[in-house]
PQR file of N, CA, C, O and H, with PARSE charges and radii, in Angstrom:
ATOM      1  N   MET A   1      38.637 -33.009 -32.774 -0.4000 1.5000
ATOM      2  CA  MET A   1      39.162 -33.371 -32.014 -0.0000 2.0000
ATOM      3  C   MET A   1      38.059 -32.959 -30.774  0.5500 1.7000
ATOM      4  O   MET A   1      37.520 -31.871 -30.565 -0.5500 1.4000
ATOM      5  N   ALA A   2      37.930 -34.273 -30.020 -0.4000 1.5000
ATOM      6  CA  ALA A   2      36.882 -33.463 -28.792 -0.0000 2.0000
ATOM      7  C   ALA A   2      37.531 -32.958 -27.983  0.5500 1.7000
ATOM      8  O   ALA A   2      38.757 -32.921 -28.090 -0.5500 1.4000
ATOM      9  H   ALA A   2      38.367 -35.156 -30.190  0.4000 1.0000
ATOM     10  N   ASP A   3      36.934 -32.481 -27.047 -0.4000 1.5000
ATOM     11  CA  ASP A   3      37.708 -31.641 -25.943 -0.0000 2.0000
ATOM     12  C   ASP A   3      37.793 -32.841 -24.878  0.5500 1.7000
ATOM     13  O   ASP A   3      37.050 -33.819 -24.782 -0.5500 1.4000
ATOM     14  H   ASP A   3      35.938 -32.511 -26.960  0.4000 1.0000
ATOM     15  N   ALA A   4      38.990 -32.461 -24.050 -0.4000 1.5000
ATOM     16  CA  ALA A   4      39.066 -33.670 -23.170 -0.0000 2.0000
ATOM     17  C   ALA A   4      38.234 -33.821 -21.985  0.5500 1.7000
ATOM     18  O   ALA A   4      37.946 -32.750 -21.450 -0.5500 1.4000
ATOM     19  H   ALA A   4      39.593 -31.667 -24.128  0.4000 1.0000
ATOM     20  N   PRO A   5      37.766 -34.891 -21.425 -0.5600 1.5000
ATOM     21  CA  PRO A   5      37.054 -34.625 -20.280  0.2800 2.0000
ATOM     22  C   PRO A   5      37.416 -33.515 -18.903  0.5500 1.7000
ATOM     23  O   PRO A   5      38.536 -33.313 -18.434 -0.5500 1.4000
ATOM     24  N   ARG A   6      36.744 -33.196 -18.667 -0.4000 1.5000
ATOM     25  CA  ARG A   6      36.691 -31.898 -17.519 -0.0000 2.0000
ATOM     26  C   ARG A   6      36.519 -32.879 -16.192  0.5500 1.7000
ATOM     27  O   ARG A   6      35.928 -33.959 -16.175 -0.5500 1.4000
ATOM     28  H   ARG A   6      35.834 -33.361 -19.048  0.4000 1.0000
ATOM     29  N   PHE A   7      37.145 -32.263 -15.156 -0.4000 1.5000
ATOM     30  CA  PHE A   7      37.233 -33.111 -13.927 -0.0000 2.0000
ATOM     31  C   PHE A   7      37.489 -31.944 -12.869  0.5500 1.7000
ATOM     32  O   PHE A   7      38.289 -31.037 -13.097 -0.5500 1.4000
ATOM     33  H   PHE A   7      37.625 -31.386 -15.171  0.4000 1.0000
ATOM     34  N   ASP A   8      36.701 -32.047 -11.624 -0.4000 1.5000
ATOM     35  CA  ASP A   8      36.807 -30.841 -10.864 -0.0000 2.0000
ATOM     36  C   ASP A   8      37.867 -31.242 -10.398  0.5500 1.7000
ATOM     37  O   ASP A   8      38.239 -32.359 -10.756 -0.5500 1.4000
ATOM     38  H   ASP A   8      36.051 -32.784 -11.439  0.4000 1.0000
ATOM     39  N   LEU A   9      38.726 -30.445  -9.420 -0.4000 1.5000
ATOM     40  CA  LEU A   9      40.021 -30.475  -8.487 -0.0000 2.0000
ATOM     41  C   LEU A   9      39.603 -30.573  -7.333  0.5500 1.7000
ATOM     42  O   LEU A   9      38.637 -29.882  -7.009 -0.5500 1.4000
ATOM     43  H   LEU A   9      38.423 -29.537  -9.129  0.4000 1.0000
ATOM     44  N   PRO A  10      40.181 -31.412  -6.437 -0.5600 1.5000
ATOM     45  CA  PRO A  10      39.641 -31.733  -5.110  0.2800 2.0000
ATOM     46  C   PRO A  10      39.662 -30.428  -4.465  0.5500 1.7000
ATOM     47  O   PRO A  10      40.160 -29.466  -5.049 -0.5500 1.4000
ATOM     48  N   THR A  11      39.079 -30.311  -3.122 -0.4000 1.5000
ATOM     49  CA  THR A  11      38.882 -29.097  -2.535 -0.0000 2.0000
ATOM     50  C   THR A  11      40.283 -29.416  -1.282  0.5500 1.7000
ATOM     51  O   THR A  11      40.364 -30.456  -0.628 -0.5500 1.4000
ATOM     52  H   THR A  11      38.674 -31.093  -2.647  0.4000 1.0000
ATOM     53  N   ILE A  12      41.054 -28.502  -1.210 -0.4000 1.5000
ATOM     54  CA  ILE A  12      42.391 -28.880  -0.120 -0.0000 2.0000
ATOM     55  C   ILE A  12      42.127 -28.082   0.936  0.5500 1.7000
ATOM     56  O   ILE A  12      42.130 -26.851   0.938 -0.5500 1.4000
ATOM     57  H   ILE A  12      40.988 -27.657  -1.741  0.4000 1.0000
ATOM     58  N   GLU A  13      41.886 -28.850   1.880 -0.4000 1.5000
ATOM     59  CA  GLU A  13      41.319 -28.392   3.523 -0.0000 2.0000
ATOM     60  C   GLU A  13      42.807 -28.850   4.362  0.5500 1.7000
ATOM     61  O   GLU A  13      43.549 -29.830   4.302 -0.5500 1.4000
ATOM     62  H   GLU A  13      41.883 -29.850   1.878  0.4000 1.0000
ATOM     63  N   ALA A  14      42.790 -27.823   5.003 -0.4000 1.5000
ATOM     64  CA  ALA A  14      43.957 -27.958   6.221 -0.0000 2.0000
ATOM     65  C   ALA A  14      44.235 -29.086   6.425  0.5500 1.7000
ATOM     66  O   ALA A  14      45.428 -29.343   6.270 -0.5500 1.4000
ATOM     67  H   ALA A  14      42.187 -27.027   5.051  0.4000 1.0000
ATOM     68  N   GLU A  15      43.468 -30.059   6.782 -0.4000 1.5000
ATOM     69  CA  GLU A  15      44.082 -31.546   7.234 -0.0000 2.0000
ATOM     70  C   GLU A  15      44.804 -32.047   5.872  0.5500 1.7000
ATOM     71  O   GLU A  15      45.936 -32.506   6.026 -0.5500 1.4000
ATOM     72  H   GLU A  15      42.498 -29.850   6.908  0.4000 1.0000
ATOM     73  N   SER A  16      44.320 -32.013   4.659 -0.4000 1.5000
ATOM     74  CA  SER A  16      45.008 -32.447   3.390 -0.0000 2.0000
ATOM     75  C   SER A  16      45.954 -31.850   2.967  0.5500 1.7000
ATOM     76  O   SER A  16      46.860 -32.572   2.552 -0.5500 1.4000
ATOM     77  H   SER A  16      43.401 -31.640   4.535  0.4000 1.0000
ATOM     78  N   ALA A  17      46.183 -30.268   2.877 -0.4000 1.5000
ATOM     79  CA  ALA A  17      47.255 -29.426   2.777 -0.0000 2.0000
ATOM     80  C   ALA A  17      48.429 -30.098   2.020  0.5500 1.7000
ATOM     81  O   ALA A  17      48.720 -30.334   0.847 -0.5500 1.4000
ATOM     82  H   ALA A  17      45.447 -29.680   3.214  0.4000 1.0000
ATOM     83  N   GLU A  18      49.129 -30.353   3.628 -0.4000 1.5000
ATOM     84  CA  GLU A  18      50.337 -31.265   3.465 -0.0000 2.0000
ATOM     85  C   GLU A  18      50.493 -32.652   2.676  0.5500 1.7000
ATOM     86  O   GLU A  18      51.629 -33.098   2.512 -0.5500 1.4000
ATOM     87  H   GLU A  18      48.892 -30.161   4.580  0.4000 1.0000
ATOM     88  N   PHE A  19      49.285 -33.400   2.142 -0.4000 1.5000
ATOM     89  CA  PHE A  19      49.181 -34.344   1.050 -0.0000 2.0000
ATOM     90  C   PHE A  19      49.314 -34.083  -0.101  0.5500 1.7000
ATOM     91  O   PHE A  19      50.000 -34.772  -0.857 -0.5500 1.4000
ATOM     92  H   PHE A  19      48.363 -33.037   2.275  0.4000 1.0000
ATOM     93  N   TRP A  20      48.567 -32.847  -0.518 -0.4000 1.5000
ATOM     94  CA  TRP A  20      48.624 -32.194  -1.724 -0.0000 2.0000
ATOM     95  C   TRP A  20      49.925 -31.981  -2.249  0.5500 1.7000
ATOM     96  O   TRP A  20      50.356 -32.311  -3.354 -0.5500 1.4000
ATOM     97  H   TRP A  20      48.010 -32.287   0.096  0.4000 1.0000
ATOM     98  N   ALA A  21      50.492 -31.394  -1.330 -0.4000 1.5000
ATOM     99  CA  ALA A  21      51.862 -30.721  -1.843 -0.0000 2.0000
ATOM    100  C   ALA A  21      52.885 -31.771  -2.030  0.5500 1.7000
ATOM    101  O   ALA A  21      53.764 -31.713  -2.890 -0.5500 1.4000
ATOM    102  H   ALA A  21      50.142 -31.126  -0.432  0.4000 1.0000
ATOM    103  N   GLY A  22      52.727 -32.734  -1.183 -0.4000 1.5000
ATOM    104  CA  GLY A  22      53.471 -33.807  -1.566 -0.0000 2.0000
ATOM    105  C   GLY A  22      53.216 -34.552  -3.194  0.5500 1.7000
ATOM    106  O   GLY A  22      54.030 -34.807  -4.081 -0.5500 1.4000
ATOM    107  H   GLY A  22      52.012 -32.781  -0.485  0.4000 1.0000
ATOM    108  N   MET A  23      51.902 -34.731  -3.127 -0.4000 1.5000
ATOM    109  CA  MET A  23      51.512 -35.213  -4.451 -0.0000 2.0000
ATOM    110  C   MET A  23      52.158 -34.441  -5.722  0.5500 1.7000
ATOM    111  O   MET A  23      52.502 -34.977  -6.775 -0.5500 1.4000
ATOM    112  H   MET A  23      51.240 -34.524  -2.406  0.4000 1.0000
ATOM    113  N   ARG A  24      52.260 -32.889  -5.353 -0.4000 1.5000
ATOM    114  CA  ARG A  24      52.610 -31.972  -6.482 -0.0000 2.0000
ATOM    115  C   ARG A  24      54.035 -32.449  -6.966  0.5500 1.7000
ATOM    116  O   ARG A  24      54.468 -32.476  -8.118 -0.5500 1.4000
ATOM    117  H   ARG A  24      51.981 -32.453  -4.497  0.4000 1.0000
ATOM    118  N   GLU A  25      54.794 -32.901  -5.519 -0.4000 1.5000
ATOM    119  CA  GLU A  25      56.221 -33.302  -5.465 -0.0000 2.0000
ATOM    120  C   GLU A  25      56.483 -34.745  -5.960  0.5500 1.7000
ATOM    121  O   GLU A  25      57.610 -35.241  -5.994 -0.5500 1.4000
ATOM    122  H   GLU A  25      54.443 -32.879  -4.583  0.4000 1.0000
ATOM    123  N   GLY A  26      55.483 -35.303  -6.295 -0.4000 1.5000
ATOM    124  CA  GLY A  26      55.128 -36.543  -6.708 -0.0000 2.0000
ATOM    125  C   GLY A  26      55.888 -37.635  -5.433  0.5500 1.7000
ATOM    126  O   GLY A  26      56.889 -38.331  -5.604 -0.5500 1.4000
ATOM    127  H   GLY A  26      54.568 -34.900  -6.267  0.4000 1.0000
ATOM    128  N   LYS A  27      55.318 -37.551  -4.557 -0.4000 1.5000
ATOM    129  CA  LYS A  27      55.477 -38.368  -3.279 -0.0000 2.0000
ATOM    130  C   LYS A  27      54.015 -38.579  -2.772  0.5500 1.7000
ATOM    131  O   LYS A  27      53.253 -37.615  -2.697 -0.5500 1.4000
ATOM    132  H   LYS A  27      54.505 -36.986  -4.419  0.4000 1.0000
ATOM    133  N   LEU A  28      53.592 -39.937  -2.397 -0.4000 1.5000
ATOM    134  CA  LEU A  28      52.297 -40.306  -1.517 -0.0000 2.0000
ATOM    135  C   LEU A  28      53.187 -40.166  -0.188  0.5500 1.7000
ATOM    136  O   LEU A  28      54.266 -40.635   0.177 -0.5500 1.4000
ATOM    137  H   LEU A  28      54.210 -40.720  -2.458  0.4000 1.0000
ATOM    138  N   LEU A  29      52.103 -39.189   0.437 -0.4000 1.5000
ATOM    139  CA  LEU A  29      52.258 -38.846   1.986 -0.0000 2.0000
ATOM    140  C   LEU A  29      51.316 -40.031   2.895  0.5500 1.7000
ATOM    141  O   LEU A  29      50.370 -40.242   2.137 -0.5500 1.4000
ATOM    142  H   LEU A  29      51.227 -38.808   0.140  0.4000 1.0000
ATOM    143  N   LEU A  30      51.179 -40.622   3.741 -0.4000 1.5000
ATOM    144  CA  LEU A  30      50.465 -41.206   4.530 -0.0000 2.0000
ATOM    145  C   LEU A  30      50.484 -40.806   6.011  0.5500 1.7000
ATOM    146  O   LEU A  30      51.515 -40.311   6.467 -0.5500 1.4000
ATOM    147  H   LEU A  30      51.948 -40.450   4.357  0.4000 1.0000
ATOM    148  N   ARG A  31      49.394 -40.993   6.800 -0.4000 1.5000
ATOM    149  CA  ARG A  31      49.453 -40.528   7.856 -0.0000 2.0000
ATOM    150  C   ARG A  31      49.628 -42.091   8.895  0.5500 1.7000
ATOM    151  O   ARG A  31      48.926 -43.100   8.816 -0.5500 1.4000
ATOM    152  H   ARG A  31      48.556 -41.395   6.429  0.4000 1.0000
ATOM    153  N   ARG A  32      50.747 -41.844   9.785 -0.4000 1.5000
ATOM    154  CA  ARG A  32      50.887 -42.903  10.869 -0.0000 2.0000
ATOM    155  C   ARG A  32      50.504 -42.578  12.409  0.5500 1.7000
ATOM    156  O   ARG A  32      50.912 -41.509  12.864 -0.5500 1.4000
ATOM    157  H   ARG A  32      51.318 -41.025   9.849  0.4000 1.0000
ATOM    158  N   CYS A  33      49.981 -43.170  12.979 -0.4000 1.5000
ATOM    159  CA  CYS A  33      49.543 -43.041  14.542 -0.0000 2.0000
ATOM    160  C   CYS A  33      50.748 -43.245  15.703  0.5500 1.7000
ATOM    161  O   CYS A  33      51.396 -44.258  15.969 -0.5500 1.4000
ATOM    162  H   CYS A  33      49.650 -44.038  12.609  0.4000 1.0000
ATOM    163  N   GLY A  34      50.786 -42.293  16.119 -0.4000 1.5000
ATOM    164  CA  GLY A  34      52.010 -42.210  17.060 -0.0000 2.0000
ATOM    165  C   GLY A  34      51.636 -43.129  18.196  0.5500 1.7000
ATOM    166  O   GLY A  34      52.541 -43.564  18.908 -0.5500 1.4000
ATOM    167  H   GLY A  34      50.260 -41.471  15.903  0.4000 1.0000
ATOM    168  N   ASP A  35      49.990 -43.567  18.502 -0.4000 1.5000
ATOM    169  CA  ASP A  35      49.808 -44.350  19.504 -0.0000 2.0000
ATOM    170  C   ASP A  35      49.948 -46.061  19.059  0.5500 1.7000
ATOM    171  O   ASP A  35      50.622 -46.895  19.663 -0.5500 1.4000
ATOM    172  H   ASP A  35      49.255 -43.214  17.924  0.4000 1.0000
ATOM    173  N   CYS A  36      49.132 -46.286  17.869 -0.4000 1.5000
ATOM    174  CA  CYS A  36      49.173 -47.496  17.584 -0.0000 2.0000
ATOM    175  C   CYS A  36      50.248 -47.982  16.686  0.5500 1.7000
ATOM    176  O   CYS A  36      50.656 -49.143  16.685 -0.5500 1.4000
ATOM    177  H   CYS A  36      48.584 -45.608  17.378  0.4000 1.0000
ATOM    178  N   GLY A  37      50.720 -46.952  15.858 -0.4000 1.5000
ATOM    179  CA  GLY A  37      51.765 -47.219  14.535 -0.0000 2.0000
ATOM    180  C   GLY A  37      50.851 -47.254  13.367  0.5500 1.7000
ATOM    181  O   GLY A  37      51.438 -46.802  12.384 -0.5500 1.4000
ATOM    182  H   GLY A  37      50.388 -46.008  15.859  0.4000 1.0000
ATOM    183  N   ALA A  38      49.396 -47.690  13.052 -0.4000 1.5000
ATOM    184  CA  ALA A  38      48.663 -47.892  12.056 -0.0000 2.0000
ATOM    185  C   ALA A  38      49.252 -46.638  11.019  0.5500 1.7000
ATOM    186  O   ALA A  38      49.726 -45.538  11.301 -0.5500 1.4000
ATOM    187  H   ALA A  38      48.919 -48.057  13.850  0.4000 1.0000
ATOM    188  N   LEU A  39      49.027 -47.245   9.823 -0.4000 1.5000
ATOM    189  CA  LEU A  39      49.377 -46.152   8.687 -0.0000 2.0000
ATOM    190  C   LEU A  39      48.099 -46.125   7.779  0.5500 1.7000
ATOM    191  O   LEU A  39      47.659 -47.172   7.303 -0.5500 1.4000
ATOM    192  H   LEU A  39      48.642 -48.139   9.594  0.4000 1.0000
ATOM    193  N   HIS A  40      47.591 -45.078   7.579 -0.4000 1.5000
ATOM    194  CA  HIS A  40      46.209 -44.750   7.143 -0.0000 2.0000
ATOM    195  C   HIS A  40      46.165 -43.651   6.000  0.5500 1.7000
ATOM    196  O   HIS A  40      46.772 -42.584   5.904 -0.5500 1.4000
ATOM    197  H   HIS A  40      47.947 -44.227   7.965  0.4000 1.0000
ATOM    198  N   TYR A  41      45.347 -44.197   5.257 -0.4000 1.5000
ATOM    199  CA  TYR A  41      44.867 -43.276   4.065 -0.0000 2.0000
ATOM    200  C   TYR A  41      43.274 -43.462   3.848  0.5500 1.7000
ATOM    201  O   TYR A  41      42.749 -44.570   3.732 -0.5500 1.4000
ATOM    202  H   TYR A  41      44.854 -45.063   5.335  0.4000 1.0000
ATOM    203  N   TYR A  42      42.556 -42.204   3.808 -0.4000 1.5000
ATOM    204  CA  TYR A  42      42.750 -41.204   3.184 -0.0000 2.0000
ATOM    205  C   TYR A  42      43.246 -40.516   4.649  0.5500 1.7000
ATOM    206  O   TYR A  42      43.226 -41.127   5.718 -0.5500 1.4000
ATOM    207  H   TYR A  42      42.982 -41.305   3.902  0.4000 1.0000
ATOM    208  N   PRO A  43      43.738 -38.986   4.462 -0.5600 1.5000
ATOM    209  CA  PRO A  43      44.255 -38.028   4.982  0.2800 2.0000
ATOM    210  C   PRO A  43      43.018 -37.733   5.928  0.5500 1.7000
ATOM    211  O   PRO A  43      41.878 -37.686   5.466 -0.5500 1.4000
ATOM    212  N   ARG A  44      43.318 -37.515   7.414 -0.4000 1.5000
ATOM    213  CA  ARG A  44      42.357 -37.164   8.361 -0.0000 2.0000
ATOM    214  C   ARG A  44      43.045 -36.881   9.676  0.5500 1.7000
ATOM    215  O   ARG A  44      44.191 -37.308   9.818 -0.5500 1.4000
ATOM    216  H   ARG A  44      44.244 -37.554   7.790  0.4000 1.0000
ATOM    217  N   PRO A  45      42.541 -36.292  10.526 -0.5600 1.5000
ATOM    218  CA  PRO A  45      43.046 -35.748  11.514  0.2800 2.0000
ATOM    219  C   PRO A  45      43.009 -36.591  12.886  0.5500 1.7000
ATOM    220  O   PRO A  45      43.210 -36.076  13.986 -0.5500 1.4000
ATOM    221  N   PHE A  46      42.699 -38.094  12.655 -0.4000 1.5000
ATOM    222  CA  PHE A  46      42.777 -39.209  13.713 -0.0000 2.0000
ATOM    223  C   PHE A  46      43.340 -40.320  13.460  0.5500 1.7000
ATOM    224  O   PHE A  46      43.806 -40.456  12.328 -0.5500 1.4000
ATOM    225  H   PHE A  46      42.536 -38.512  11.762  0.4000 1.0000
ATOM    226  N   CYS A  47      43.428 -41.115  14.157 -0.4000 1.5000
ATOM    227  CA  CYS A  47      43.644 -42.864  13.447 -0.0000 2.0000
ATOM    228  C   CYS A  47      42.609 -43.274  13.646  0.5500 1.7000
ATOM    229  O   CYS A  47      42.040 -43.172  14.733 -0.5500 1.4000
ATOM    230  H   CYS A  47      43.050 -41.004  15.076  0.4000 1.0000
ATOM    231  N   PRO A  48      41.991 -44.004  12.319 -0.5600 1.5000
ATOM    232  CA  PRO A  48      40.746 -44.946  12.250  0.2800 2.0000
ATOM    233  C   PRO A  48      40.617 -46.205  12.809  0.5500 1.7000
ATOM    234  O   PRO A  48      39.639 -46.952  12.806 -0.5500 1.4000
ATOM    235  N   GLU A  49      41.845 -46.370  13.346 -0.4000 1.5000
ATOM    236  CA  GLU A  49      41.849 -47.776  14.122 -0.0000 2.0000
ATOM    237  C   GLU A  49      41.956 -47.251  15.519  0.5500 1.7000
ATOM    238  O   GLU A  49      41.104 -47.841  16.182 -0.5500 1.4000
ATOM    239  H   GLU A  49      42.639 -45.763  13.349  0.4000 1.0000
ATOM    240  N   CYS A  50      42.733 -46.265  16.386 -0.4000 1.5000
ATOM    241  CA  CYS A  50      42.529 -46.571  17.947 -0.0000 2.0000
ATOM    242  C   CYS A  50      41.839 -44.813  18.331  0.5500 1.7000
ATOM    243  O   CYS A  50      41.668 -44.386  19.473 -0.5500 1.4000
ATOM    244  H   CYS A  50      43.425 -45.786  15.847  0.4000 1.0000
ATOM    245  N   TRP A  51      41.595 -44.181  17.268 -0.4000 1.5000
ATOM    246  CA  TRP A  51      41.123 -42.683  17.083 -0.0000 2.0000
ATOM    247  C   TRP A  51      41.798 -41.881  17.756  0.5500 1.7000
ATOM    248  O   TRP A  51      41.111 -40.983  18.243 -0.5500 1.4000
ATOM    249  H   TRP A  51      41.733 -44.527  16.340  0.4000 1.0000
ATOM    250  N   SER A  52      43.267 -41.820  18.071 -0.4000 1.5000
ATOM    251  CA  SER A  52      44.074 -41.335  18.382 -0.0000 2.0000
ATOM    252  C   SER A  52      44.385 -40.079  17.702  0.5500 1.7000
ATOM    253  O   SER A  52      44.754 -40.248  16.540 -0.5500 1.4000
ATOM    254  H   SER A  52      43.825 -42.549  17.676  0.4000 1.0000
ATOM    255  N   GLU A  53      44.339 -38.842  18.108 -0.4000 1.5000
ATOM    256  CA  GLU A  53      44.766 -37.840  17.368 -0.0000 2.0000
ATOM    257  C   GLU A  53      46.430 -37.542  17.095  0.5500 1.7000
ATOM    258  O   GLU A  53      46.770 -36.482  16.571 -0.5500 1.4000
ATOM    259  H   GLU A  53      44.039 -38.704  19.052  0.4000 1.0000
ATOM    260  N   ASP A  54      47.198 -38.329  17.403 -0.4000 1.5000
ATOM    261  CA  ASP A  54      48.319 -38.125  17.653 -0.0000 2.0000
ATOM    262  C   ASP A  54      49.151 -38.800  16.427  0.5500 1.7000
ATOM    263  O   ASP A  54      50.051 -39.626  16.576 -0.5500 1.4000
ATOM    264  H   ASP A  54      46.922 -39.191  17.828  0.4000 1.0000
ATOM    265  N   VAL A  55      48.697 -38.312  15.242 -0.4000 1.5000
ATOM    266  CA  VAL A  55      49.244 -38.617  13.859 -0.0000 2.0000
ATOM    267  C   VAL A  55      50.388 -37.748  13.095  0.5500 1.7000
ATOM    268  O   VAL A  55      50.496 -36.541  13.311 -0.5500 1.4000
ATOM    269  H   VAL A  55      47.966 -37.641  15.121  0.4000 1.0000
ATOM    270  N   SER A  56      51.238 -38.443  12.184 -0.4000 1.5000
ATOM    271  CA  SER A  56      51.760 -37.614  11.815 -0.0000 2.0000
ATOM    272  C   SER A  56      51.970 -38.361  10.182  0.5500 1.7000
ATOM    273  O   SER A  56      51.724 -39.516   9.832 -0.5500 1.4000
ATOM    274  H   SER A  56      51.151 -39.424  12.008  0.4000 1.0000
ATOM    275  N   TRP A  57      52.587 -37.049   9.288 -0.4000 1.5000
ATOM    276  CA  TRP A  57      52.797 -37.688   7.895 -0.0000 2.0000
ATOM    277  C   TRP A  57      54.078 -38.457   7.611  0.5500 1.7000
ATOM    278  O   TRP A  57      55.056 -38.083   8.260 -0.5500 1.4000
ATOM    279  H   TRP A  57      52.787 -36.112   9.573  0.4000 1.0000
ATOM    280  N   GLN A  58      54.238 -39.385   6.826 -0.4000 1.5000
ATOM    281  CA  GLN A  58      55.310 -40.373   6.599 -0.0000 2.0000
ATOM    282  C   GLN A  58      55.234 -40.441   5.285  0.5500 1.7000
ATOM    283  O   GLN A  58      54.063 -40.527   4.915 -0.5500 1.4000
ATOM    284  H   GLN A  58      53.444 -39.689   6.299  0.4000 1.0000
ATOM    285  N   PRO A  59      56.071 -40.438   4.356 -0.5600 1.5000
ATOM    286  CA  PRO A  59      56.304 -41.157   3.050  0.2800 2.0000
ATOM    287  C   PRO A  59      56.059 -42.000   2.774  0.5500 1.7000
ATOM    288  O   PRO A  59      57.025 -42.628   3.209 -0.5500 1.4000
ATOM    289  N   ALA A  60      55.266 -42.922   2.180 -0.4000 1.5000
ATOM    290  CA  ALA A  60      54.995 -44.194   1.535 -0.0000 2.0000
ATOM    291  C   ALA A  60      56.585 -44.790   1.292  0.5500 1.7000
ATOM    292  O   ALA A  60      57.542 -44.099   0.943 -0.5500 1.4000
ATOM    293  H   ALA A  60      54.482 -42.413   1.827  0.4000 1.0000
ATOM    294  N   CYS A  61      56.602 -46.038   1.528 -0.4000 1.5000
ATOM    295  CA  CYS A  61      57.931 -46.881   1.281 -0.0000 2.0000
ATOM    296  C   CYS A  61      57.948 -47.526  -0.473  0.5500 1.7000
ATOM    297  O   CYS A  61      58.952 -47.961  -1.038 -0.5500 1.4000
ATOM    298  H   CYS A  61      55.825 -46.600   1.812  0.4000 1.0000
ATOM    299  N   GLY A  62      56.539 -47.427  -1.076 -0.4000 1.5000
ATOM    300  CA  GLY A  62      56.933 -47.930  -2.439 -0.0000 2.0000
ATOM    301  C   GLY A  62      56.759 -49.145  -2.296  0.5500 1.7000
ATOM    302  O   GLY A  62      56.939 -49.794  -3.326 -0.5500 1.4000
ATOM    303  H   GLY A  62      55.724 -47.074  -0.617  0.4000 1.0000
ATOM    304  N   LYS A  63      56.306 -50.042  -0.876 -0.4000 1.5000
ATOM    305  CA  LYS A  63      56.507 -51.623  -1.418 -0.0000 2.0000
ATOM    306  C   LYS A  63      55.158 -52.330  -1.273  0.5500 1.7000
ATOM    307  O   LYS A  63      54.943 -53.542  -1.238 -0.5500 1.4000
ATOM    308  H   LYS A  63      56.159 -49.515  -0.039  0.4000 1.0000
ATOM    309  N   ALA A  64      54.191 -51.184  -1.185 -0.4000 1.5000
ATOM    310  CA  ALA A  64      52.768 -51.566  -1.115 -0.0000 2.0000
ATOM    311  C   ALA A  64      52.029 -52.004  -2.725  0.5500 1.7000
ATOM    312  O   ALA A  64      52.424 -51.570  -3.807 -0.5500 1.4000
ATOM    313  H   ALA A  64      54.366 -50.200  -1.213  0.4000 1.0000
ATOM    314  N   THR A  65      51.126 -52.757  -2.559 -0.4000 1.5000
ATOM    315  CA  THR A  65      50.362 -52.830  -4.048 -0.0000 2.0000
ATOM    316  C   THR A  65      48.963 -51.951  -3.909  0.5500 1.7000
ATOM    317  O   THR A  65      48.435 -51.938  -2.797 -0.5500 1.4000
ATOM    318  H   THR A  65      50.806 -53.109  -1.679  0.4000 1.0000
ATOM    319  N   LEU A  66      48.487 -51.389  -4.738 -0.4000 1.5000
ATOM    320  CA  LEU A  66      47.231 -50.402  -5.006 -0.0000 2.0000
ATOM    321  C   LEU A  66      46.575 -51.549  -5.847  0.5500 1.7000
ATOM    322  O   LEU A  66      47.096 -52.011  -6.862 -0.5500 1.4000
ATOM    323  H   LEU A  66      48.916 -51.399  -5.641  0.4000 1.0000
ATOM    324  N   TYR A  67      45.311 -51.986  -5.292 -0.4000 1.5000
ATOM    325  CA  TYR A  67      44.117 -52.764  -6.028 -0.0000 2.0000
ATOM    326  C   TYR A  67      42.984 -52.092  -6.504  0.5500 1.7000
ATOM    327  O   TYR A  67      42.254 -52.620  -7.343 -0.5500 1.4000
ATOM    328  H   TYR A  67      44.888 -51.610  -4.467  0.4000 1.0000
ATOM    329  N   THR A  68      42.721 -50.734  -5.949 -0.4000 1.5000
ATOM    330  CA  THR A  68      41.727 -50.293  -6.230 -0.0000 2.0000
ATOM    331  C   THR A  68      41.847 -48.486  -6.009  0.5500 1.7000
ATOM    332  O   THR A  68      42.906 -48.025  -5.585 -0.5500 1.4000
ATOM    333  H   THR A  68      43.314 -50.305  -5.267  0.4000 1.0000
ATOM    334  N   HIS A  69      40.866 -47.714  -6.283 -0.4000 1.5000
ATOM    335  CA  HIS A  69      40.853 -46.410  -5.771 -0.0000 2.0000
ATOM    336  C   HIS A  69      39.807 -45.817  -6.337  0.5500 1.7000
ATOM    337  O   HIS A  69      39.468 -45.954  -7.512 -0.5500 1.4000
ATOM    338  H   HIS A  69      40.005 -48.088  -6.628  0.4000 1.0000
ATOM    339  N   SER A  70      39.146 -44.984  -5.312 -0.4000 1.5000
ATOM    340  CA  SER A  70      38.076 -44.249  -5.895 -0.0000 2.0000
ATOM    341  C   SER A  70      38.112 -42.839  -5.604  0.5500 1.7000
ATOM    342  O   SER A  70      39.099 -42.408  -5.007 -0.5500 1.4000
ATOM    343  H   SER A  70      39.421 -44.873  -4.357  0.4000 1.0000
ATOM    344  N   THR A  71      37.206 -42.075  -5.928 -0.4000 1.5000
ATOM    345  CA  THR A  71      37.131 -40.275  -6.002 -0.0000 2.0000
ATOM    346  C   THR A  71      35.991 -40.322  -5.428  0.5500 1.7000
ATOM    347  O   THR A  71      35.379 -39.282  -5.186 -0.5500 1.4000
ATOM    348  H   THR A  71      36.404 -42.425  -6.414  0.4000 1.0000
TER
END
């Protein structure tokens, strides 16, 4: 049997550590902006909609549809 493909694991940085901790528990955590209310993914320390740095983690509610994914 051939060896399974090998993939590099992501680098866990300070701004994404909580996201990856949630993934280990089977939870998808998103960032929510405290100023404009936008949810966003991928994890970053600011809101891509209004550039506010007032962002916090929120569990996804499970009502979205994922159409594509890239790494």
